[in-house]
Each structure stands twice: as C-alpha cells, then as structure tokens.
N, C-alpha and C positions, 0 to 999 in steps of 0.2 A: 437634452439629448437622451438621458436615461429613461425619462418618463414619456417618451414618444409613443409607446404602445402599451396599453393596459389590457391584460387578458380578462375577458368577462368572467365573473364569478362562476357561471355555469360550466366553464371549461377548466377550472382549477384542478379538479380531481383527475381528469384525463391527463393534464399536463404533468401533475405530480407522479402519476403512475408511469408515464413515459420516461420521466427523469430517473425514477427509481430503477426501472428495467434497464435503462442505458447504463447506469452506474453498476448494477449487479452483473450485467453481461460483460462489461469492459474492465471491471476492477474487483468488485466484491467477491464474486464466485471464484475468480482466479486466486485471490489472496486466501480465501477460505481453504481451497484445495492445497495451496502451497503450505499453509501453516498447519495443516493436518498431519504433516510429516514432522516428527519430533526434531530431526536434524535441521530441517529448514527453519523451524520455529526458534531453535537455539541460535542459529546463525542470524536470523532477523533481529532477535532481541539483543544479541551481542553488538550488532552494528548500531542499533539505536543507542545503547548505553555508551558505546565508544564515542559516537558523534555528540552525545550530550555531556561528555566528560565525566560520566559516572564510573568509568574504568580508566586507570592510568594509561597514558600513552607511552608505553615501554616498547623496546624493540620486539619483544616476544608477542605483545598484544598487536603490534603493527603487522606482524606476519599472520597472526590469527585473523586480523581484520581483512587482509588480502584474500585469505582462503575463504572466509565467510562471504566476502563481497562477491566472489566468483559463484558460490553456491546460490546466493540470492539472485544474482543477475541471470544465471542459467534457469533457475526455477521459475522466475516471474516472466521470462521471455519465451516460455514454451507455448 
C-alpha cells in the first residue's frame, strides 16, 4: 500500500522544494514572525515547559498558563 508509487529520482529535488515551500508558507514563516516578539516567545516557552512538567502546576502557574495560551492562540491564528 505505501510503496504503490515511487517518485523517479529526477523529480526528488522538485518534490523536496515544493514540500519545503509548503511548510514555510503554512508554518515556518508564521512561527518565525510570531517568535520575533519577545512576549510571544516567552508565552510559547512557558507553555512548552508547563506541558512538559518543567514548571510546577500551581494555581498561579495555571492562571499564567491560561493567559499565555490566549496569547499564543491569538498570535498563531492571525
């Protein structure tokens, strides 16, 4: 099922370029712009640390998590 179609080697570069462009247009460039704002970067890193249990799950941090979640959602959905 997964090997039903094999891309000829001569088309590998074009396919890779197309995938890279698609990634950058839909995710990479948006994330780069978002993280260039220090407040957004702080919120993004806090959410990662909280989700990975690197930050204690206290009531204060839960409030901060909600605030930063809103910042990240707003920033990445623009």
